[in-house]
C-alpha positions, 0 to 999 in steps of 0.5 A: 500499499502506497503511503499517502503524503500530506503537504500543507498549501497555505497561501498569504493572500487568503484569510488567515488560518486557525489552527489549520491549513487552506489546504492539504495536497495530498497528490493528485487531492487538494482539500481545500477546507471550507471560505466564508466570505471574510475580506482578508485585508480587514479580516471582517466579513464583507457586507452585502447580498448573497452574490456579494459574498458567494463572489468574497467567498470564490476570491478567497478560495482561489486564491488558496488554488493559485497558492498550490499551482491550480485552478477553477478548472481543478476543482472536481468537487465543491460543497456549498452551505447556506443558512438560507436556502431561499438564496440558493439562486442567487448564489448559483448565479454567481457561482456558474461564472466561476468555472465552465462546462464541465462543472464541478460535482457539487451537494449545497445544504441548507445549514442554522449557523457559519462563522461571524454570521456569514450567510455562505461557506464553499470548500472545495477540492481539487486534482491536479492534472 
């Protein structure tokens, strides 16, 4: 059986990580921790619509992908967490602009609450070519 090696990926341009890595590279898969719509420059949750929050969340995620030498085209799976499923259509509109076909597999789950009052959190799994 092959030993699995794990390498942490952390981006200086993403929200500062707590006791976790922004991502873990297991080659060929890279597992990204969930990101929320926090502005990395201020460390504060951005104000605005679910669309605004979704865009910021993807900006944070894509900074982590970039730090790992990857881009949106490497994403194979997304998990989306919403505090209000009525936000699904607006989130989905922004989501559709982040990827091209074939779109990643996705699960969207309604949750009771997210850190700092965020309305959306997204985690990704990417695969190196």
